[in-house]
N, CA, C, O and the ligand as a Tripos MOL2 file, in Angstrom:
@<TRIPOS>MOLECULE
protein
  273   271    69     0     0
PROTEIN
NO_CHARGES

@<TRIPOS>ATOM
      1 N         109.4190  215.1410  337.0270 N.3       1 MET1
      2 CA        109.0070  213.7600  337.2050 C.3       1 MET1
      3 C         109.7800  213.1280  338.3360 C.2       1 MET1
      4 O         110.7940  213.6600  338.7860 O.2       1 MET1
      5 N         109.2920  211.9820  338.7950 N.am      2 GLN2
      6 CA        109.9850  211.2810  339.8670 C.3       2 GLN2
      7 C         110.3830  209.8970  339.3800 C.2       2 GLN2
      8 O         109.6190  209.2190  338.6930 O.2       2 GLN2
      9 N         111.5920  209.4890  339.7490 N.am      3 THR3
     10 CA        112.0420  208.1810  339.3190 C.3       3 THR3
     11 C         112.7700  207.4660  340.4410 C.2       3 THR3
     12 O         113.3640  208.0940  341.3180 O.2       3 THR3
     13 N         112.7150  206.1480  340.3980 N.am      4 ASP4
     14 CA        113.4740  205.3340  341.3450 C.3       4 ASP4
     15 C         114.7110  204.8000  340.6300 C.2       4 ASP4
     16 O         114.6110  204.2570  339.5300 O.2       4 ASP4
     17 N         115.8610  204.9530  341.2490 N.am      5 ILE5
     18 CA        117.1010  204.4560  340.6540 C.3       5 ILE5
     19 C         117.7320  203.4660  341.6270 C.2       5 ILE5
     20 O         118.0100  203.8060  342.7770 O.2       5 ILE5
     21 N         117.9530  202.2620  341.1670 N.am      6 ARG6
     22 CA        118.6090  201.2670  342.0210 C.3       6 ARG6
     23 C         120.1130  201.4280  341.9050 C.2       6 ARG6
     24 O         120.6580  201.5220  340.8050 O.2       6 ARG6
     25 N         120.7750  201.4600  343.0440 N.am      7 ILE7
     26 CA        122.1950  201.7660  343.0920 C.3       7 ILE7
     27 C         122.9460  200.6410  343.7920 C.2       7 ILE7
     28 O         122.4690  200.0660  344.7700 O.2       7 ILE7
     29 N         124.1180  200.3440  343.2750 N.am      8 ASP8
     30 CA        124.9610  199.3320  343.8970 C.3       8 ASP8
     31 C         126.2010  199.9890  344.4780 C.2       8 ASP8
     32 O         126.7860  200.8690  343.8460 O.2       8 ASP8
     33 N         126.6110  199.5790  345.6680 N.am      9 GLY9
     34 CA        127.8740  200.0380  346.2280 C.3       9 GLY9
     35 C         127.7410  200.9210  347.4580 C.2       9 GLY9
     36 O         128.7450  201.2830  348.0730 O.2       9 GLY9
     37 N         126.5140  201.2710  347.8230 N.am     10 MET10
     38 CA        126.3420  202.0560  349.0510 C.3      10 MET10
     39 C         126.3000  201.0870  350.2260 C.2      10 MET10
     40 O         125.5750  200.0920  350.1900 O.2      10 MET10
     41 N         127.0790  201.3780  351.2700 N.am     11 ASN11
     42 CA        127.0610  200.4470  352.3950 C.3      11 ASN11
     43 C         126.9190  201.1100  353.7630 C.2      11 ASN11
     44 O         126.9000  200.4170  354.7810 O.2      11 ASN11
     45 N         126.8210  202.4190  353.8040 N.am     12 CYS12
     46 CA        126.6140  203.0500  355.1080 C.3      12 CYS12
     47 C         125.9340  204.4100  354.9090 C.2      12 CYS12
     48 O         125.7390  204.8690  353.7840 O.2      12 CYS12
     49 N         125.5840  205.0300  356.0200 N.am     13 MET13
     50 CA        124.9030  206.3210  355.9350 C.3      13 MET13
     51 C         125.8230  207.4060  355.3650 C.2      13 MET13
     52 O         125.3540  208.4190  354.8460 O.2      13 MET13
     53 N         127.1390  207.1800  355.4700 N.am     14 GLY14
     54 CA        128.0750  208.1320  354.8590 C.3      14 GLY14
     55 C         127.9310  208.1530  353.3490 C.2      14 GLY14
     56 O         127.9570  209.2140  352.7250 O.2      14 GLY14
     57 N         127.7800  206.9780  352.7720 N.am     15 CYS15
     58 CA        127.5500  206.8770  351.3210 C.3      15 CYS15
     59 C         126.2660  207.6170  350.9560 C.2      15 CYS15
     60 O         126.2230  208.3890  349.9980 O.2      15 CYS15
     61 N         125.2250  207.3630  351.7410 N.am     16 VAL16
     62 CA        123.9290  207.9820  351.4750 C.3      16 VAL16
     63 C         124.0500  209.5080  351.5200 C.2      16 VAL16
     64 O         123.5540  210.2100  350.6380 O.2      16 VAL16
     65 N         124.7160  210.0020  352.5580 N.am     17 ALA17
     66 CA        124.8430  211.4560  352.7260 C.3      17 ALA17
     67 C         125.6460  212.0660  351.5780 C.2      17 ALA17
     68 O         125.2940  213.1220  351.0540 O.2      17 ALA17
     69 N         126.7300  211.3880  351.1960 N.am     18 ALA18
     70 CA        127.5770  211.9130  350.1200 C.3      18 ALA18
     71 C         126.8220  211.9520  348.8010 C.2      18 ALA18
     72 O         126.9010  212.9220  348.0470 O.2      18 ALA18
     73 N         126.0930  210.8830  348.5400 N.am     19 LEU19
     74 CA        125.3820  210.8130  347.2700 C.3      19 LEU19
     75 C         124.2020  211.7900  347.2400 C.2      19 LEU19
     76 O         123.9240  212.4030  346.2090 O.2      19 LEU19
     77 N         123.5250  211.9280  348.3540 N.am     20 LEU20
     78 CA        122.4290  212.9010  348.4160 C.3      20 LEU20
     79 C         122.9560  214.3070  348.1680 C.2      20 LEU20
     80 O         122.3460  215.0920  347.4420 O.2      20 LEU20
     81 N         124.0970  214.6170  348.7790 N.am     21 ALA21
     82 CA        124.6810  215.9480  348.6050 C.3      21 ALA21
     83 C         125.0030  216.1800  347.1360 C.2      21 ALA21
     84 O         124.7490  217.2550  346.5920 O.2      21 ALA21
     85 N         125.5670  215.1510  346.4990 N.am     22 LYS22
     86 CA        125.9170  215.2500  345.0800 C.3      22 LYS22
     87 C         124.6630  215.4700  344.2220 C.2      22 LYS22
     88 O         124.6290  216.3610  343.3730 O.2      22 LYS22
     89 N         123.6550  214.6590  344.4530 N.am     23 LEU23
     90 CA        122.4270  214.7640  343.6490 C.3      23 LEU23
     91 C         121.7820  216.1400  343.7980 C.2      23 LEU23
     92 O         121.2630  216.7120  342.8400 O.2      23 LEU23
     93 N         121.8310  216.6470  345.0150 N.am     24 ARG24
     94 CA        121.1610  217.9340  345.2800 C.3      24 ARG24
     95 C         121.9100  219.1130  344.6870 C.2      24 ARG24
     96 O         121.3600  220.2100  344.5950 O.2      24 ARG24
     97 N         123.1690  218.9030  344.2780 N.am     25 THR25
     98 CA        123.8920  219.9950  343.6250 C.3      25 THR25
     99 C         123.5020  220.1170  342.1510 C.2      25 THR25
    100 O         123.7860  221.1320  341.5140 O.2      25 THR25
    101 N         122.8530  219.0850  341.6120 N.am     26 LEU26
    102 CA        122.5240  219.1090  340.1860 C.3      26 LEU26
    103 C         121.3860  220.0840  339.9120 C.2      26 LEU26
    104 O         120.3520  220.0630  340.5780 O.2      26 LEU26
    105 N         121.5990  220.9230  338.9320 N.am     27 ASP27
    106 CA        120.5480  221.8280  338.4870 C.3      27 ASP27
    107 C         119.3580  221.0130  338.0070 C.2      27 ASP27
    108 O         119.5120  220.1170  337.1760 O.2      27 ASP27
    109 N         118.1920  221.3110  338.5150 N.am     28 GLY28
    110 CA        117.0000  220.6270  338.0430 C.3      28 GLY28
    111 C         116.5350  219.5100  338.9610 C.2      28 GLY28
    112 O         115.4020  219.0390  338.8520 O.2      28 GLY28
    113 N         117.4180  219.0820  339.8730 N.am     29 VAL29
    114 CA        116.9960  218.0840  340.8510 C.3      29 VAL29
    115 C         116.2640  218.8120  341.9740 C.2      29 VAL29
    116 O         116.8340  219.6570  342.6650 O.2      29 VAL29
    117 N         115.0080  218.4700  342.1390 N.am     30 GLU30
    118 CA        114.1690  219.1740  343.1080 C.3      30 GLU30
    119 C         114.1670  218.4940  344.4610 C.2      30 GLU30
    120 O         114.0600  219.1440  345.5010 O.2      30 GLU30
    121 N         114.2890  217.1700  344.4310 N.am     31 ASP31
    122 CA        114.2890  216.4420  345.6930 C.3      31 ASP31
    123 C         114.9770  215.1000  345.4910 C.2      31 ASP31
    124 O         114.8920  214.5020  344.4180 O.2      31 ASP31
    125 N         115.6450  214.6420  346.5100 N.am     32 ALA32
    126 CA        116.2870  213.3290  346.4330 C.3      32 ALA32
    127 C         116.2250  212.6740  347.7990 C.2      32 ALA32
    128 O         116.3990  213.3140  348.8360 O.2      32 ALA32
    129 N         115.9720  211.3780  347.7610 N.am     33 ASP33
    130 CA        115.8980  210.5930  348.9810 C.3      33 ASP33
    131 C         116.5140  209.2360  348.6920 C.2      33 ASP33
    132 O         116.3280  208.6880  347.6050 O.2      33 ASP33
    133 N         117.2360  208.6970  349.6420 N.am     34 ILE34
    134 CA        117.8380  207.3870  349.4210 C.3      34 ILE34
    135 C         117.4830  206.4690  350.5700 C.2      34 ILE34
    136 O         117.6290  206.8210  351.7400 O.2      34 ILE34
    137 N         117.0150  205.2870  350.2160 N.am     35 ASP35
    138 CA        116.7680  204.2590  351.2180 C.3      35 ASP35
    139 C         117.9220  203.2670  351.1520 C.2      35 ASP35
    140 O         118.0850  202.5540  350.1620 O.2      35 ASP35
    141 N         118.7180  203.2300  352.2140 N.am     36 LEU36
    142 CA        119.9200  202.3970  352.2050 C.3      36 LEU36
    143 C         119.5790  200.9110  352.1600 C.2      36 LEU36
    144 O         120.2480  200.1430  351.4690 O.2      36 LEU36
    145 N         118.5540  200.5020  352.8840 N.am     37 ALA37
    146 CA        118.2030  199.0800  352.9570 C.3      37 ALA37
    147 C         117.8950  198.5020  351.5820 C.2      37 ALA37
    148 O         118.3080  197.3880  351.2610 O.2      37 ALA37
    149 N         117.1750  199.2590  350.7800 N.am     38 SER38
    150 CA        116.8100  198.7680  349.4490 C.3      38 SER38
    151 C         117.7530  199.2960  348.3720 C.2      38 SER38
    152 O         117.6710  198.8850  347.2150 O.2      38 SER38
    153 N         118.6520  200.2130  348.7560 N.am     39 SER39
    154 CA        119.5970  200.8260  347.7980 C.3      39 SER39
    155 C         118.8700  201.5210  346.6420 C.2      39 SER39
    156 O         119.2920  201.4570  345.4870 O.2      39 SER39
    157 N         117.7910  202.1720  346.9840 N.am     40 VAL40
    158 CA        117.0230  202.8760  345.9680 C.3      40 VAL40
    159 C         117.0310  204.3860  346.2490 C.2      40 VAL40
    160 O         116.7500  204.8390  347.3590 O.2      40 VAL40
    161 N         117.3620  205.1360  345.2040 N.am     41 ALA41
    162 CA        117.2630  206.5950  345.2870 C.3      41 ALA41
    163 C         115.9720  207.0240  344.6110 C.2      41 ALA41
    164 O         115.6750  206.6070  343.4920 O.2      41 ALA41
    165 N         115.2240  207.8420  345.2880 N.am     42 LYS42
    166 CA        114.0020  208.4140  344.7290 C.3      42 LYS42
    167 C         114.3360  209.8600  344.3830 C.2      42 LYS42
    168 O         114.6090  210.6720  345.2680 O.2      42 LYS42
    169 N         114.3140  210.1700  343.1090 N.am     43 VAL43
    170 CA        114.7560  211.4930  342.6730 C.3      43 VAL43
    171 C         113.6200  212.2090  341.9510 C.2      43 VAL43
    172 O         113.0180  211.6660  341.0250 O.2      43 VAL43
    173 N         113.3420  213.4170  342.3810 N.am     44 THR44
    174 CA        112.3530  214.2530  341.7090 C.3      44 THR44
    175 C         113.1000  215.3490  340.9710 C.2      44 THR44
    176 O         113.8930  216.0840  341.5590 O.2      44 THR44
    177 N         112.8380  215.4480  339.6780 N.am     45 PHE45
    178 CA        113.5930  216.4310  338.8960 C.3      45 PHE45
    179 C         112.7390  217.0850  337.8200 C.2      45 PHE45
    180 O         111.6960  216.5740  337.4130 O.2      45 PHE45
    181 N         113.2220  218.2250  337.3840 N.am     46 ASN46
    182 CA        112.5700  218.9910  336.3200 C.3      46 ASN46
    183 C         113.1900  218.5870  334.9830 C.2      46 ASN46
    184 O         114.3610  218.8600  334.7160 O.2      46 ASN46
    185 N         112.3950  217.9430  334.1660 N.am     47 GLU47
    186 CA        112.9030  217.4220  332.8970 C.3      47 GLU47
    187 C         113.3970  218.5060  331.9370 C.2      47 GLU47
    188 O         114.1540  218.2200  331.0090 O.2      47 GLU47
    189 N         112.9730  219.7340  332.1610 N.am     48 GLN48
    190 CA        113.4430  220.8360  331.3090 C.3      48 GLN48
    191 C         114.9080  221.1600  331.6030 C.2      48 GLN48
    192 O         115.6230  221.6880  330.7510 O.2      48 GLN48
    193 N         115.3400  220.8360  332.8200 N.am     49 LEU49
    194 CA        116.6680  221.2570  333.2690 C.3      49 LEU49
    195 C         117.6980  220.1390  333.3350 C.2      49 LEU49
    196 O         118.8990  220.3790  333.2060 O.2      49 LEU49
    197 N         117.2260  218.9320  333.5350 N.am     50 VAL50
    198 CA        118.1720  217.8260  333.7100 C.3      50 VAL50
    199 C         117.5050  216.5430  333.2220 C.2      50 VAL50
    200 O         116.2830  216.4060  333.2770 O.2      50 VAL50
    201 N         118.3210  215.6100  332.7460 N.am     51 ASN51
    202 CA        117.7220  214.3450  332.3240 C.3      51 ASN51
    203 C         118.2990  213.1860  333.1380 C.2      51 ASN51
    204 O         119.2470  213.3420  333.9060 O.2      51 ASN51
    205 N         117.6940  212.0360  332.9380 N.am     52 LEU52
    206 CA        118.0440  210.8580  333.7230 C.3      52 LEU52
    207 C         119.4930  210.4360  333.4740 C.2      52 LEU52
    208 O         120.1800  209.9740  334.3850 O.2      52 LEU52
    209 N         119.9440  210.5980  332.2430 N.am     53 THR53
    210 CA        121.3250  210.2330  331.9060 C.3      53 THR53
    211 C         122.3140  211.0250  332.7530 C.2      53 THR53
    212 O         123.2820  210.4690  333.2710 O.2      53 THR53
    213 N         122.0680  212.3190  332.8900 N.am     54 THR54
    214 CA        122.9450  213.1830  333.6860 C.3      54 THR54
    215 C         122.9200  212.7810  335.1570 C.2      54 THR54
    216 O         123.9530  212.7680  335.8270 O.2      54 THR54
    217 N         121.7440  212.4570  335.6410 N.am     55 ILE55
    218 CA        121.6100  212.0490  337.0390 C.3      55 ILE55
    219 C         122.3640  210.7490  337.2930 C.2      55 ILE55
    220 O         123.0820  210.6140  338.2840 O.2      55 ILE55
    221 N         122.1870  209.7940  336.3810 N.am     56 LYS56
    222 CA        122.8770  208.5060  336.5440 C.3      56 LYS56
    223 C         124.3870  208.6730  336.4350 C.2      56 LYS56
    224 O         125.1470  207.9990  337.1310 O.2      56 LYS56
    225 N         124.8130  209.5720  335.5620 N.am     57 GLN57
    226 CA        126.2460  209.8260  335.4170 C.3      57 GLN57
    227 C         126.8240  210.4220  336.7030 C.2      57 GLN57
    228 O         127.9380  210.0860  337.1050 O.2      57 GLN57
    229 N         126.0720  211.2920  337.3320 N.am     58 ALA58
    230 CA        126.5220  211.9040  338.5890 C.3      58 ALA58
    231 C         126.6870  210.8350  339.6720 C.2      58 ALA58
    232 O         127.5970  210.9060  340.4980 O.2      58 ALA58
    233 N         125.8060  209.8600  339.6540 N.am     59 ILE59
    234 CA        125.9050  208.7590  340.6200 C.3      59 ILE59
    235 C         127.1710  207.9490  340.3470 C.2      59 ILE59
    236 O         127.9020  207.5940  341.2720 O.2      59 ILE59
    237 N         127.4230  207.6620  339.0690 N.am     60 ARG60
    238 CA        128.6430  206.9090  338.7140 C.3      60 ARG60
    239 C         129.8840  207.7090  339.0610 C.2      60 ARG60
    240 O         130.8680  207.1570  339.5520 O.2      60 ARG60
    241 N         129.8380  209.0110  338.8060 N.am     61 ASP61
    242 CA        130.9910  209.8810  339.1090 C.3      61 ASP61
    243 C         131.2940  209.8640  340.6110 C.2      61 ASP61
    244 O         132.4300  210.0980  341.0240 O.2      61 ASP61
    245 N         130.2730  209.5860  341.4180 N.am     62 SER62
    246 CA        130.4760  209.5470  342.8640 C.3      62 SER62
    247 C         131.0210  208.1980  343.3140 C.2      62 SER62
    248 O         131.3280  208.0100  344.4910 O.2      62 SER62
    249 N         131.1400  207.2680  342.3860 N.am     63 GLY63
    250 CA        131.7530  205.9720  342.7070 C.3      63 GLY63
    251 C         130.7900  204.8250  342.9350 C.2      63 GLY63
    252 O         131.1750  203.7850  343.4690 O.2      63 GLY63
    253 N         129.5520  205.0020  342.5390 N.am     64 TYR64
    254 CA        128.5660  203.9370  342.7270 C.3      64 TYR64
    255 C         128.0690  203.4500  341.3790 C.2      64 TYR64
    256 O         128.1540  204.1530  340.3730 O.2      64 TYR64
    257 N         127.5510  202.2330  341.3810 N.am     65 ASN65
    258 CA        127.0160  201.6880  340.1470 C.3      65 ASN65
    259 C         125.5140  201.8850  340.0930 C.2      65 ASN65
    260 O         124.8190  201.8020  341.1060 O.2      65 ASN65
    261 N         125.0300  202.1480  338.8910 N.am     66 VAL66
    262 CA        123.5950  202.2850  338.6800 C.3      66 VAL66
    263 C         123.0800  200.9770  338.1040 C.2      66 VAL66
    264 O         123.5380  200.5280  337.0530 O.2      66 VAL66
    265 N         122.1320  200.3740  338.7920 N.am     67 LEU67
    266 CA        121.5980  199.0760  338.3460 C.3      67 LEU67
    267 C         120.3870  199.2610  337.4480 C.2      67 LEU67
    268 O         120.1500  198.4510  336.5530 O.2      67 LEU67
    269 N         119.6310  200.3040  337.6740 N.am     68 SER68
    270 CA        118.4660  200.5560  336.8130 C.3      68 SER68
    271 C         118.0240  202.0000  336.9760 C.2      68 SER68
    272 O         117.0590  202.4260  336.3410 O.2      68 SER68
    273 CU        129.5180  204.3080  353.0940 Cu       69 CU69
@<TRIPOS>BOND
     1     1     2 1
     2     2     3 1
     3     3     4 2
     4     3     5 am
     5     5     6 1
     6     6     7 1
     7     7     8 2
     8     7     9 am
     9     9    10 1
    10    10    11 1
    11    11    12 2
    12    11    13 am
    13    13    14 1
    14    14    15 1
    15    15    16 2
    16    15    17 am
    17    17    18 1
    18    18    19 1
    19    19    20 2
    20    19    21 am
    21    21    22 1
    22    22    23 1
    23    23    24 2
    24    23    25 am
    25    25    26 1
    26    26    27 1
    27    27    28 2
    28    27    29 am
    29    29    30 1
    30    30    31 1
    31    31    32 2
    32    31    33 am
    33    33    34 1
    34    34    35 1
    35    35    36 2
    36    35    37 am
    37    37    38 1
    38    38    39 1
    39    39    40 2
    40    39    41 am
    41    41    42 1
    42    42    43 1
    43    43    44 2
    44    43    45 am
    45    45    46 1
    46    46    47 1
    47    47    48 2
    48    47    49 am
    49    49    50 1
    50    50    51 1
    51    51    52 2
    52    51    53 am
    53    53    54 1
    54    54    55 1
    55    55    56 2
    56    55    57 am
    57    57    58 1
    58    58    59 1
    59    59    60 2
    60    59    61 am
    61    61    62 1
    62    62    63 1
    63    63    64 2
    64    63    65 am
    65    65    66 1
    66    66    67 1
    67    67    68 2
    68    67    69 am
    69    69    70 1
    70    70    71 1
    71    71    72 2
    72    71    73 am
    73    73    74 1
    74    74    75 1
    75    75    76 2
    76    75    77 am
    77    77    78 1
    78    78    79 1
    79    79    80 2
    80    79    81 am
    81    81    82 1
    82    82    83 1
    83    83    84 2
    84    83    85 am
    85    85    86 1
    86    86    87 1
    87    87    88 2
    88    87    89 am
    89    89    90 1
    90    90    91 1
    91    91    92 2
    92    91    93 am
    93    93    94 1
    94    94    95 1
    95    95    96 2
    96    95    97 am
    97    97    98 1
    98    98    99 1
    99    99   100 2
   100    99   101 am
   101   101   102 1
   102   102   103 1
   103   103   104 2
   104   103   105 am
   105   105   106 1
   106   106   107 1
   107   107   108 2
   108   107   109 am
   109   109   110 1
   110   110   111 1
   111   111   112 2
   112   111   113 am
   113   113   114 1
   114   114   115 1
   115   115   116 2
   116   115   117 am
   117   117   118 1
   118   118   119 1
   119   119   120 2
   120   119   121 am
   121   121   122 1
   122   122   123 1
   123   123   124 2
   124   123   125 am
   125   125   126 1
   126   126   127 1
   127   127   128 2
   128   127   129 am
   129   129   130 1
   130   130   131 1
   131   131   132 2
   132   131   133 am
   133   133   134 1
   134   134   135 1
   135   135   136 2
   136   135   137 am
   137   137   138 1
   138   138   139 1
   139   139   140 2
   140   139   141 am
   141   141   142 1
   142   142   143 1
   143   143   144 2
   144   143   145 am
   145   145   146 1
   146   146   147 1
   147   147   148 2
   148   147   149 am
   149   149   150 1
   150   150   151 1
   151   151   152 2
   152   151   153 am
   153   153   154 1
   154   154   155 1
   155   155   156 2
   156   155   157 am
   157   157   158 1
   158   158   159 1
   159   159   160 2
   160   159   161 am
   161   161   162 1
   162   162   163 1
   163   163   164 2
   164   163   165 am
   165   165   166 1
   166   166   167 1
   167   167   168 2
   168   167   169 am
   169   169   170 1
   170   170   171 1
   171   171   172 2
   172   171   173 am
   173   173   174 1
   174   174   175 1
   175   175   176 2
   176   175   177 am
   177   177   178 1
   178   178   179 1
   179   179   180 2
   180   179   181 am
   181   181   182 1
   182   182   183 1
   183   183   184 2
   184   183   185 am
   185   185   186 1
   186   186   187 1
   187   187   188 2
   188   187   189 am
   189   189   190 1
   190   190   191 1
   191   191   192 2
   192   191   193 am
   193   193   194 1
   194   194   195 1
   195   195   196 2
   196   195   197 am
   197   197   198 1
   198   198   199 1
   199   199   200 2
   200   199   201 am
   201   201   202 1
   202   202   203 1
   203   203   204 2
   204   203   205 am
   205   205   206 1
   206   206   207 1
   207   207   208 2
   208   207   209 am
   209   209   210 1
   210   210   211 1
   211   211   212 2
   212   211   213 am
   213   213   214 1
   214   214   215 1
   215   215   216 2
   216   215   217 am
   217   217   218 1
   218   218   219 1
   219   219   220 2
   220   219   221 am
   221   221   222 1
   222   222   223 1
   223   223   224 2
   224   223   225 am
   225   225   226 1
   226   226   227 1
   227   227   228 2
   228   227   229 am
   229   229   230 1
   230   230   231 1
   231   231   232 2
   232   231   233 am
   233   233   234 1
   234   234   235 1
   235   235   236 2
   236   235   237 am
   237   237   238 1
   238   238   239 1
   239   239   240 2
   240   239   241 am
   241   241   242 1
   242   242   243 1
   243   243   244 2
   244   243   245 am
   245   245   246 1
   246   246   247 1
   247   247   248 2
   248   247   249 am
   249   249   250 1
   250   250   251 1
   251   251   252 2
   252   251   253 am
   253   253   254 1
   254   254   255 1
   255   255   256 2
   256   255   257 am
   257   257   258 1
   258   258   259 1
   259   259   260 2
   260   259   261 am
   261   261   262 1
   262   262   263 1
   263   263   264 2
   264   263   265 am
   265   265   266 1
   266   266   267 1
   267   267   268 2
   268   267   269 am
   269   269   270 1
   270   270   271 1
   271   271   272 2
@<TRIPOS>SUBSTRUCTURE
     1 MET1         2 RESIDUE 1 A MET
     2 GLN2         6 RESIDUE 1 A GLN
     3 THR3        10 RESIDUE 1 A THR
     4 ASP4        14 RESIDUE 1 A ASP
     5 ILE5        18 RESIDUE 1 A ILE
     6 ARG6        22 RESIDUE 1 A ARG
     7 ILE7        26 RESIDUE 1 A ILE
     8 ASP8        30 RESIDUE 1 A ASP
     9 GLY9        34 RESIDUE 1 A GLY
    10 MET10       38 RESIDUE 1 A MET
    11 ASN11       42 RESIDUE 1 A ASN
    12 CYS12       46 RESIDUE 1 A CYS
    13 MET13       50 RESIDUE 1 A MET
    14 GLY14       54 RESIDUE 1 A GLY
    15 CYS15       58 RESIDUE 1 A CYS
    16 VAL16       62 RESIDUE 1 A VAL
    17 ALA17       66 RESIDUE 1 A ALA
    18 ALA18       70 RESIDUE 1 A ALA
    19 LEU19       74 RESIDUE 1 A LEU
    20 LEU20       78 RESIDUE 1 A LEU
    21 ALA21       82 RESIDUE 1 A ALA
    22 LYS22       86 RESIDUE 1 A LYS
    23 LEU23       90 RESIDUE 1 A LEU
    24 ARG24       94 RESIDUE 1 A ARG
    25 THR25       98 RESIDUE 1 A THR
    26 LEU26      102 RESIDUE 1 A LEU
    27 ASP27      106 RESIDUE 1 A ASP
    28 GLY28      110 RESIDUE 1 A GLY
    29 VAL29      114 RESIDUE 1 A VAL
    30 GLU30      118 RESIDUE 1 A GLU
    31 ASP31      122 RESIDUE 1 A ASP
    32 ALA32      126 RESIDUE 1 A ALA
    33 ASP33      130 RESIDUE 1 A ASP
    34 ILE34      134 RESIDUE 1 A ILE
    35 ASP35      138 RESIDUE 1 A ASP
    36 LEU36      142 RESIDUE 1 A LEU
    37 ALA37      146 RESIDUE 1 A ALA
    38 SER38      150 RESIDUE 1 A SER
    39 SER39      154 RESIDUE 1 A SER
    40 VAL40      158 RESIDUE 1 A VAL
    41 ALA41      162 RESIDUE 1 A ALA
    42 LYS42      166 RESIDUE 1 A LYS
    43 VAL43      170 RESIDUE 1 A VAL
    44 THR44      174 RESIDUE 1 A THR
    45 PHE45      178 RESIDUE 1 A PHE
    46 ASN46      182 RESIDUE 1 A ASN
    47 GLU47      186 RESIDUE 1 A GLU
    48 GLN48      190 RESIDUE 1 A GLN
    49 LEU49      194 RESIDUE 1 A LEU
    50 VAL50      198 RESIDUE 1 A VAL
    51 ASN51      202 RESIDUE 1 A ASN
    52 LEU52      206 RESIDUE 1 A LEU
    53 THR53      210 RESIDUE 1 A THR
    54 THR54      214 RESIDUE 1 A THR
    55 ILE55      218 RESIDUE 1 A ILE
    56 LYS56      222 RESIDUE 1 A LYS
    57 GLN57      226 RESIDUE 1 A GLN
    58 ALA58      230 RESIDUE 1 A ALA
    59 ILE59      234 RESIDUE 1 A ILE
    60 ARG60      238 RESIDUE 1 A ARG
    61 ASP61      242 RESIDUE 1 A ASP
    62 SER62      246 RESIDUE 1 A SER
    63 GLY63      250 RESIDUE 1 A GLY
    64 TYR64      254 RESIDUE 1 A TYR
    65 ASN65      258 RESIDUE 1 A ASN
    66 VAL66      262 RESIDUE 1 A VAL
    67 LEU67      266 RESIDUE 1 A LEU
    68 SER68      270 RESIDUE 1 A SER
    69 CU69       273 GROUP 0 **** ****
């Protein structure tokens, strides 16, 4: 499935690159894209392998807040 996650705390392309790298290391994440202007991550993942809670936790572990 694909979901949009609103993130707080990203302020440059370095943040985007770091977070994308982190998301892409997760088993089950098939694709990830982040739009810095809107602070939205679009994540495509396999629900059999990973869930939204794990994805959001990975974002928090990287130092950003998850708004939704
Ligand atoms: Cu940054």
